[in-house]
DRENVO-974577 format. One record per residue (C-alpha): residue number from 1; residue in one letter; x, y, z. Coordinates in Angstrom, 3 decimals. Example, Ala and Ser with C-alpha at 12.3 -4.5 7.8 and 13.67 -1.06 7.14 Angstrom:
REM residues 2
R  seq  type         u         v         w
R    1     A    12.300    -4.500     7.800
R    2     S    13.670    -1.060     7.140
//
This chain:
REM residues 490
R  seq  type         u         v         w
R    1     M   101.928    68.191    88.393
R    2     S    98.570    67.221    87.891
R    3     A    97.745    63.066    88.585
R    4     K    95.163    61.707    87.467
R    5     A    93.447    57.743    88.040
R    6     I    93.716    55.652    84.912
R    7     S    91.872    52.737    84.095
R    8     E    93.043    49.211    85.604
R    9     Q    92.852    48.056    81.521
R   10     T    95.087    51.557    80.926
R   11     G    97.320    50.661    83.517
R   12     K    97.664    47.229    82.818
R   13     D    98.481    48.191    79.197
R   14     F   101.323    50.180    80.009
R   15     L   102.824    47.823    82.111
R   16     Y   102.398    45.053    79.739
R   17     K   103.702    47.000    76.936
R   18     H   106.990    48.888    78.217
R   19     I   107.995    46.888    80.948
R   20     C   111.116    45.983    80.807
R   21     T   112.210    42.495    82.995
R   22     T   113.903    38.993    83.706
R   23     A   110.668    37.867    85.401
R   24     A   108.381    36.237    82.751
R   25     V   105.148    38.396    82.974
R   26     Q   102.236    35.416    82.586
R   27     N    99.166    37.063    82.144
R   28     R    99.903    39.871    79.457
R   29     F    96.692    41.108    77.395
R   30     R    95.037    38.383    80.012
R   31     Y    91.772    40.265    80.043
R   32     A    88.623    41.493    78.093
R   33     N    86.225    44.861    78.708
R   34     V    82.712    44.320    78.436
R   35     T    80.367    46.857    78.537
R   36     A    76.371    47.318    77.493
R   37     E    77.307    47.501    73.708
R   38     T    79.584    44.297    73.762
R   39     R    78.659    41.120    71.510
R   40     W    79.997    38.725    72.795
R   41     D    80.320    36.584    70.036
R   42     Q    83.310    39.083    68.798
R   43     L    84.694    39.162    72.089
R   44     V    84.687    35.402    72.040
R   45     Q    86.478    35.847    68.798
R   46     D    88.934    37.969    69.909
R   47     H    89.700    36.494    72.894
R   48     P    89.557    33.031    72.513
R   49     W    90.708    31.853    75.567
R   50     L    87.848    33.134    77.602
R   51     L    86.801    29.964    76.638
R   52     T    88.913    27.680    78.209
R   53     E    90.108    29.666    81.320
R   54     R    88.739    30.493    85.102
R   55     L    87.609    34.061    84.968
R   56     V    87.707    37.040    87.503
R   57     V    85.123    39.896    86.445
R   58     K    85.231    42.857    88.288
R   59     P    84.180    46.637    87.648
R   60     D    86.629    49.092    86.543
R   61     Q    85.610    52.375    87.040
R   62     L    87.802    53.467    90.012
R   63     I    86.613    51.499    93.230
R   64     K    88.664    50.898    95.577
R   65     R    88.710    47.666    97.421
R   66     R    86.018    45.943    95.455
R   67     G    86.505    42.557    96.650
R   68     K    85.565    43.711   100.334
R   69     L    82.387    45.534    98.578
R   70     G    81.184    42.228    97.311
R   71     L    81.929    43.064    93.520
R   72     V    84.375    40.688    92.476
R   73     G    83.851    37.739    90.733
R   74     V    86.418    34.594    90.785
R   75     N    86.662    31.123    89.662
R   76     L    83.705    31.713    86.491
R   77     D    83.560    30.353    83.118
R   78     L    82.035    32.817    80.153
R   79     Q    78.826    31.508    81.280
R   80     G    79.084    32.678    84.736
R   81     V    80.450    36.424    83.748
R   82     K    77.408    36.285    82.049
R   83     E    74.740    35.648    84.803
R   84     W    77.043    37.696    87.047
R   85     L    76.966    40.407    84.693
R   86     R    73.207    40.264    84.685
R   87     P    72.082    42.092    87.353
R   88     R    74.733    44.506    87.509
R   89     L    75.998    45.733    84.538
R   90     M    74.288    49.374    83.641
R   91     R    72.662    49.042    86.699
R   92     E    73.107    51.675    90.157
R   93     T    75.456    50.693    92.702
R   94     T    76.200    52.768    96.150
R   95     V    78.883    52.193    97.423
R   96     R    79.744    54.997   100.973
R   97     S    76.519    56.455   100.234
R   98     H    77.816    57.385    96.590
R   99     T    75.769    56.066    93.678
R  100     H    76.559    55.262    90.342
R  101     T    75.924    53.281    87.300
R  102     S    78.711    50.154    86.787
R  103     H    79.053    50.374    83.351
R  104     S    82.305    48.867    82.575
R  105     Y    83.484    45.421    83.988
R  106     I    86.595    43.861    83.196
R  107     I    87.438    39.909    83.104
R  108     H    90.713    38.323    83.422
R  109     S    92.012    34.370    84.637
R  110     E    92.590    33.849    88.144
R  111     E   101.204    33.078    97.691
R  112     E   100.212    36.627    97.100
R  113     F   102.355    39.580    97.349
R  114     Y   101.420    43.537    97.377
R  115     V   103.204    46.102    95.734
R  116     C   103.137    49.844    95.443
R  117     I   104.527    52.924    94.332
R  118     Y   103.998    56.430    94.842
R  119     A   105.626    59.961    94.332
R  120     A   106.213    62.129    97.671
R  121     R   107.856    65.742    97.914
R  122     E   111.306    63.718    99.230
R  123     G   111.307    61.050    96.312
R  124     D   109.445    58.189    95.506
R  125     Y   108.425    55.452    98.062
R  126     V   108.775    51.838    97.492
R  127     L   106.028    49.060    99.781
R  128     F   105.607    45.422    99.845
R  129     H   104.567    43.063   101.384
R  130     H   104.408    39.169   101.660
R  131     E   100.644    39.043   101.912
R  132     G    98.946    40.823    99.618
R  133     G    95.096    40.136    98.457
R  134     V    92.028    41.711    99.863
R  135     D    92.909    41.188   103.727
R  136     V    95.997    43.076   102.937
R  137     G    94.932    45.385   105.701
R  138     D    96.876    49.001   106.487
R  139     V    99.690    48.668   104.288
R  140     D   101.018    51.660   105.608
R  141     S   102.423    50.075   109.091
R  142     K   102.665    46.247   108.096
R  143     A   104.793    46.853   104.462
R  144     Q   108.324    47.137   103.588
R  145     K   109.118    50.715   103.283
R  146     L   112.378    52.302   100.138
R  147     L   112.838    55.336    99.928
R  148     V   114.254    55.802    96.486
R  149     G   115.502    59.493    95.807
R  150     V   115.472    62.467    93.396
R  151     D   117.042    61.492    90.249
R  152     E   118.071    58.120    91.936
R  153     K   117.546    54.573    90.697
R  154     L   116.057    51.285    92.659
R  155     R   118.912    48.661    93.177
R  156     P   118.511    45.043    93.487
R  157     D   120.333    44.881    96.419
R  158     D   118.014    47.644    98.032
R  159     V   115.076    45.620    96.918
R  160     K   116.298    42.043    98.408
R  161     Q   117.677    43.438   101.908
R  162     K   114.896    46.006   102.659
R  163     L   111.837    44.619   100.675
R  164     L   112.310    40.961   100.526
R  165     T   112.992    39.973   103.825
R  166     H   110.119    38.113   104.131
R  167     V   109.877    36.249   100.686
R  168     P   110.758    32.264   100.277
R  169     A   114.705    32.680    98.765
R  170     D   113.514    30.649    95.519
R  171     K   110.958    33.828    94.859
R  172     K   113.790    36.874    95.276
R  173     E   115.429    36.923    91.957
R  174     V   112.292    36.632    90.106
R  175     L   110.372    38.926    92.577
R  176     T   113.525    41.729    92.516
R  177     S   114.003    41.762    88.721
R  178     F   110.545    42.639    88.229
R  179     L   110.460    45.424    91.297
R  180     V   113.518    46.822    89.816
R  181     G   111.409    46.848    86.000
R  182     L   108.268    47.767    87.632
R  183     F   109.573    51.053    89.189
R  184     N   112.123    51.730    85.906
R  185     L   108.569    51.978    83.856
R  186     Y   106.869    53.169    86.826
R  187     E   109.667    56.803    86.365
R  188     D   109.848    56.299    82.306
R  189     L   106.009    56.965    81.783
R  190     Y   105.619    59.353    84.734
R  191     F   103.469    57.173    86.756
R  192     T   102.836    59.306    90.186
R  193     Y   101.111    55.943    92.047
R  194     L   101.030    51.925    90.689
R  195     E    99.508    49.839    93.064
R  196     I    99.549    45.557    92.301
R  197     N    97.436    43.767    94.151
R  198     P    97.674    40.821    94.220
R  199     L   100.764    40.087    92.546
R  200     V   101.329    36.383    92.621
R  201     V   104.375    34.931    91.689
R  202     T   104.335    31.182    90.554
R  203     K   107.514    28.886    89.163
R  204     N   106.228    30.105    85.230
R  205     G   106.702    33.900    86.118
R  206     V   104.604    37.111    87.750
R  207     Y   101.150    37.277    87.408
R  208     V    99.562    41.002    87.327
R  209     L    95.988    39.863    88.615
R  210     D    94.884    43.802    90.177
R  211     M    96.071    47.214    89.761
R  212     A    95.449    50.401    90.568
R  213     A    97.208    53.576    89.052
R  214     K    97.430    57.469    88.668
R  215     I    99.697    59.261    86.114
R  216     D   101.262    62.865    85.705
R  217     A    98.954    64.351    83.118
R  218     T   101.172    67.781    82.739
R  219     A   103.761    64.952    81.085
R  220     D   101.511    63.870    78.106
R  221     Y   103.938    65.698    75.504
R  222     L   107.044    64.149    76.767
R  223     C   104.873    60.701    76.470
R  224     K   102.556    60.890    73.860
R  225     A   103.924    58.131    71.930
R  226     K   103.835    55.500    74.709
R  227     W   100.899    56.683    76.091
R  228     G    98.459    56.919    73.045
R  229     D    95.402    58.467    73.708
R  230     V    94.292    58.300    77.121
R  231     E    90.889    58.600    78.752
R  232     F    90.851    59.879    82.342
R  233     P    87.241    57.833    83.889
R  234     P    85.617    60.328    86.902
R  235     P    85.782    58.748    90.093
R  236     F    83.094    56.524    91.125
R  237     G    79.663    58.740    91.931
R  238     R    79.738    61.069    89.007
R  239     E    79.516    60.528    85.801
R  240     A    81.566    62.074    82.786
R  241     Y    79.585    64.698    80.158
R  242     P    80.187    65.606    77.014
R  243     E    79.595    69.436    78.515
R  244     E    83.008    68.535    80.641
R  245     A    84.784    67.407    76.925
R  246     Y    83.998    70.505    75.363
R  247     I    85.336    71.941    78.060
R  248     A    88.080    70.422    78.176
R  249     D    88.847    70.623    74.397
R  250     L    88.660    74.847    74.704
R  251     D    91.015    74.900    77.085
R  252     A    93.886    72.300    75.583
R  253     K    93.440    74.661    72.610
R  254     S    93.881    77.642    74.392
R  255     G    96.842    79.586    76.085
R  256     A    94.025    80.891    78.865
R  257     S    92.514    77.944    81.749
R  258     L    88.775    76.874    81.162
R  259     K    87.700    74.540    83.872
R  260     L    84.661    72.587    84.483
R  261     T    83.186    70.061    86.605
R  262     L    79.974    68.969    86.875
R  263     L    78.919    67.979    90.739
R  264     N    74.963    67.887    90.892
R  265     P    73.513    69.000    87.336
R  266     R    70.220    68.961    89.673
R  267     G    71.594    72.162    91.955
R  268     R    70.448    75.045    92.199
R  269     I    73.977    77.006    93.013
R  270     W    76.420    77.766    89.780
R  271     T    79.039    79.197    89.658
R  272     M    81.452    81.081    86.811
R  273     V    84.318    82.064    88.617
R  274     A    87.435    83.784    87.426
R  275     G    90.786    82.454    88.642
R  276     G    91.886    78.978    89.929
R  277     G    92.125    80.116    93.719
R  278     A    89.187    82.679    93.542
R  279     S    87.208    79.202    92.634
R  280     V    88.142    77.481    95.147
R  281     V    87.367    80.262    97.718
R  282     Y    83.487    80.708    96.012
R  283     S    83.430    76.611    96.676
R  284     D    84.062    76.709   100.340
R  285     T    82.515    79.630   101.178
R  286     I    79.426    77.779    99.581
R  287     C    79.630    74.717   101.626
R  288     D    80.378    77.032   104.713
R  289     L    77.217    78.466   104.025
R  290     G    74.833    75.038   103.854
R  291     G    74.942    74.918    99.880
R  292     V    77.232    71.750    99.667
R  293     N    73.782    69.730    98.452
R  294     E    72.770    72.394    95.863
R  295     L    76.882    73.470    94.307
R  296     A    76.423    72.328    90.672
R  297     N    79.498    72.730    89.631
R  298     Y    82.865    74.161    89.850
R  299     G    85.280    75.323    87.529
R  300     E    87.253    78.745    86.693
R  301     Y    88.440    80.251    83.581
R  302     S    91.494    82.056    84.006
R  303     G    94.245    83.719    81.734
R  304     A    92.946    86.390    79.680
R  305     P    90.262    84.357    77.424
R  306     S    89.330    86.183    75.047
R  307     E    85.281    87.332    74.260
R  308     Q    84.636    84.192    72.009
R  309     Q    86.062    81.898    74.194
R  310     T    84.519    83.800    77.518
R  311     Y    81.251    83.037    75.360
R  312     D    81.484    79.406    74.817
R  313     Y    82.282    79.039    78.463
R  314     A    79.512    81.022    79.427
R  315     K    77.360    79.058    77.289
R  316     T    78.136    76.290    77.718
R  317     I    77.438    76.796    81.965
R  318     L    74.038    78.082    80.645
R  319     S    72.795    75.651    78.854
R  320     L    73.085    73.142    81.252
R  321     M    71.389    75.178    84.382
R  322     T    68.473    75.615    82.550
R  323     R    67.925    72.190    81.326
R  324     E    65.790    71.483    85.153
R  325     K    63.541    73.740    87.126
R  326     H    64.217    73.826    90.658
R  327     H    61.459    74.606    92.818
R  328     D    63.226    77.619    94.297
R  329     G    64.884    79.183    91.373
R  330     K    68.465    78.903    90.417
R  331     V    71.379    81.559    91.208
R  332     L    74.223    82.181    89.245
R  333     I    77.827    83.564    90.747
R  334     I    80.030    85.477    88.513
R  335     G    82.567    86.417    90.513
R  336     G    86.463    86.875    90.598
R  337     S    89.107    88.487    92.386
R  338     I    90.921    91.580    91.513
R  339     A    92.609    90.679    87.938
R  340     N    96.122    91.476    87.118
R  341     F    96.279    91.786    83.189
R  342     T    92.791    90.353    82.322
R  343     N    90.319    92.645    80.198
R  344     V    87.158    92.275    82.435
R  345     A    85.387    94.537    79.721
R  346     A    86.273    91.845    77.107
R  347     T    85.167    88.891    79.066
R  348     F    82.285    90.352    80.515
R  349     K    81.054    90.940    77.217
R  350     G    81.296    87.270    76.210
R  351     I    79.056    86.515    79.213
R  352     V    76.934    89.110    78.331
R  353     R    76.264    87.613    74.818
R  354     A    75.121    84.319    76.787
R  355     I    73.153    85.835    79.139
R  356     R    71.495    87.155    75.933
R  357     D    70.919    84.065    73.990
R  358     Y    69.715    82.570    76.964
R  359     Q    67.580    84.992    78.444
R  360     E    64.522    83.732    77.544
R  361     P    65.107    80.126    79.935
R  362     L    67.000    81.874    82.266
R  363     K    63.741    83.882    83.253
R  364     E    61.905    80.486    83.330
R  365     H    64.195    78.867    85.553
R  366     E    63.848    81.888    88.176
R  367     V    67.723    82.584    87.771
R  368     S    68.927    85.525    89.680
R  369     I    73.044    86.690    88.910
R  370     F    75.362    87.854    91.430
R  371     V    78.153    89.877    90.173
R  372     R    81.515    90.846    91.811
R  373     R    84.629    91.278    89.684
R  374     G    87.881    94.014    89.774
R  375     G    90.118    94.442    87.309
R  376     P    91.283    96.175    84.517
R  377     N    88.378    97.999    82.620
R  378     Y    86.094    96.160    85.414
R  379     Q    83.512    99.456    85.773
R  380     E    83.105    99.178    82.232
R  381     G    82.683    94.905    82.232
R  382     L    79.971    95.897    85.529
R  383     R    78.213    98.390    83.368
R  384     V    77.486    96.342    80.410
R  385     M    76.624    93.533    83.335
R  386     G    74.079    95.594    84.633
R  387     E    72.465    96.924    82.046
R  388     V    72.145    93.543    80.142
R  389     G    70.037    93.275    83.375
R  390     K    68.023    96.033    83.072
R  391     T    67.649    95.290    79.380
R  392     T    66.154    91.753    79.408
R  393     G    64.377    91.630    82.779
R  394     I    66.600    89.084    84.323
R  395     P    67.701    90.143    88.362
R  396     I    71.297    90.856    87.761
R  397     H    73.012    92.234    91.179
R  398     V    76.285    94.002    90.387
R  399     F    79.174    94.951    92.734
R  400     G    82.828    95.740    91.816
R  401     T    86.271    95.787    94.879
R  402     E    84.165    98.197    97.204
R  403     T    82.401    94.696    98.158
R  404     H    84.285    92.027    99.543
R  405     M    84.770    89.134    97.495
R  406     T    82.645    86.406    98.562
R  407     A    79.565    88.628   100.192
R  408     I    77.463    87.607    96.946
R  409     V    77.681    84.457    98.422
R  410     G    75.850    85.469   101.671
R  411     M    73.260    87.562    99.130
R  412     A    72.840    84.799    96.621
R  413     L    72.006    82.023    99.523
R  414     G    69.912    84.808   101.306
R  415     H    71.840    84.798   104.623
R  416     R    72.501    88.482   104.140
R  417     P    69.997    91.303   102.803
R  418     I    70.884    92.529    98.824
R  419     A    73.264    95.224    99.055
R  420     T    72.201    98.788    97.417
R  421     Q    74.318    98.932    93.881
R  422     P    77.127   101.746    94.294
R  423     R    77.122   103.388    90.725
R  424     V    80.016   102.810    88.830
R  425     A    82.429   105.677    89.006
R  426     A    84.485   106.511    86.044
R  427     H    87.810   105.658    85.808
R  428     T    91.050   105.995    84.413
R  429     A    91.094   102.683    82.643
R  430     N    87.811   103.668    80.487
R  431     F    89.785   105.891    78.410
R  432     L    92.525   103.519    77.951
R  433     L    90.434   100.927    77.096
R  434     N    87.513   102.869    75.224
R  435     T    85.101    99.609    74.994
R  436     S    82.178   101.889    74.857
R  437     G    82.439   103.476    71.466
R  438     S    81.704   106.833    72.792
R  439     S    83.995   109.751    73.103
R  440     L    84.200   113.545    74.091
R  441     V    86.238   116.158    72.451
R  442     L    87.575   118.144    75.300
R  443     R    89.582   120.919    73.788
R  444     T    92.194   121.697    70.911
R  445     L    95.628   123.443    72.281
R  446     R    98.575   124.135    70.456
R  447     L   101.976   122.308    71.777
R  448     S   103.856   125.520    70.599
R  449     Q   102.399   126.900    73.813
R  450     L   102.436   124.354    76.024
R  451     I   106.181   122.922    75.384
R  452     P   108.110   125.924    73.446
R  453     D   111.299   123.514    73.227
R  454     S   110.371   120.612    70.878
R  455     N   113.071   118.872    70.989
R  456     A   112.777   117.975    74.624
R  457     L   109.171   116.647    75.039
R  458     P   108.734   115.290    79.003
R  459     T   105.740   113.528    79.758
R  460     L   103.227   115.983    80.025
R  461     T   100.484   115.472    83.001
R  462     M    96.814   117.382    82.498
R  463     L    94.837   117.581    85.704
R  464     L    91.467   117.780    84.107
R  465     P    88.046   117.185    86.332
R  466     C    88.278   113.661    87.711
R  467     Q    90.938   112.718    85.057
R  468     N    94.341   112.587    85.091
R  469     I    95.751   112.204    81.585
R  470     N    99.609   110.865    80.819
R  471     Y   100.799   111.615    77.211
R  472     S   104.180   110.582    76.492
R  473     K   106.817   111.196    73.151
R  474     T   104.858   108.384    71.450
R  475     T   101.608   110.095    71.573
R  476     W   102.480   113.391    70.058
R  477     S   104.595   111.980    67.285
R  478     T   101.271   110.417    66.009
R  479     Y    99.328   113.807    65.503
R  480     Q   100.092   116.554    62.509
R  481     G   100.652   119.694    62.595
R  482     D   101.230   122.186    66.311
R  483     S    97.718   121.232    67.242
R  484     W    96.303   118.134    68.870
R  485     A    92.271   117.122    69.963
R  486     H    92.984   114.729    72.526
R  487     T    89.520   112.735    73.080
R  488     I    88.851   110.253    76.609
R  489     T    85.622   108.172    77.392
R  490     S    82.716   109.589    78.879
//
C-alpha cells in the first residue's frame, strides 16, 4: 500500500460521481477552483451559481485546520472572494515554520457533523461525532468508533446503534444511508483515509463542506477508469518540481525503481543511493550528524536499472545540484549496501557518463563525491569511478565493502578524516562480467590430457595464481577440436 493524499477537489469529484446512497447529496459539483491563471469571466460562465450564492473560499493544498489558521473566508459574495484572495493568492504563507506559496483555492456555497474512515491492520475504522466543525477538538477521544473487519461490510443497524447515538431521530435515516454509501465508496475506490468535517444534514439532504482524503496509489491499475488521471499534490511547504515528475515517469516505464524527492534545492548535501532501505539509512545518518538543514534530496535507484536509466537519473540530480552555488561547496554521496543481483559496473557506467557530461559545472560548484558500494562486479564499478575522478579532476573518493556503509557520510560532512582508499583487488566477478574489454590468454591445453573419458565431463576447477575458474560441460561444448584457449579479464 502507498497512501497518497489527494486534493479536496479530487476527493469531492470521486464522492459526487461514484457514491451510491438514498440520501440526497445537495452540493454536488458546487465548487470552483481558482489559480493565478484563472479568468473570472470564464469561471462565472462555467459556474453561474457564483453570482447568486453566498460563498466559502479556502486553499486546496493539503493544509489541516485551515479555519483555525485564518485561511477560510466565509459568507462572501463573488466580489468579496476576489478581495479575500487578492492578498493571499500566489503569496507565501507560513504554517508551523513551513512557508509555502498559496496557488490554488477552492470556492463552494455555505447542526454540523464529523465523519472519518481510515485503514488499520485489523480493518477499517469509522469515526463519527455529532459536533463537527472547526472546534471539533480531539475526535479520537470524543467520537463514536466502529471497526469494520477485513472483507466485512458496514451494516445500517451497526451505524444506528454504535455511531448515531447522539443524533436526532429525524436525521438518523438520512445519515445512516449516507454513511453506508460513503463506506462502500471508500472501499470501491481504494481510499485509505476519508474525512468530512463539517458534514451538514438538513431537511433537503446532505451537504459535504470540507474533505481530506488519501488513496492507495498502487491500486491505479484497478481504479483507472474511475480515478482518471489523478494528481498527487505535494504537502504544504514543499513545491512540486518538474524533475520529480520526470523521474516518476521514468519509474513508471521501468521494471526498476527510480525515486526522487527534492527537500531543499539550495542544500549542499546530495545523495544518489542504491536501494530503498539504504536510502533511509543514509538520510538518517546525515540528519544524525547535523546535516538536516542541508539535505537537498531523498530518493533511490534499485531493481537493476539499465546503464541508460541510471544515466538519466544521475544527470537529473547533477543538473539540480549545479544550479546554485554554496559557499562551502557541495558533496554528493553515491552510496549503497551490497547488491544481490544488480550489475554495479553497469549502473556506475551510467553515473560516470553523467559525471563526464557535467564535469565543468561540478568543478565550478566545488563538488566532492564520496562512493561506497558492493555487489556483483563492484570492483570494476569502483575502478571506473576512480578513473573518472583522475581524468576530470573532480575529487572522487571510492570505497568498497571494506568500509562501513555510512562511514562515507562522516567523511563527506567533515566529522572524520577521509580514509586511504584501498587498491581495488582482482575478483572472480571481473572475468565473469568482462566490462573493461581487456583480456589475457593464459595457456592452451589439450582436453585429452585433462579428461580421458570425454563421455563423463565433470566440472573442472583449474587452480591458477589468484584465480579460481570453474568450467562446466556447457562451456566445453562451445569449443571446436580437442584444444581451447581460456580467457580471463586481466
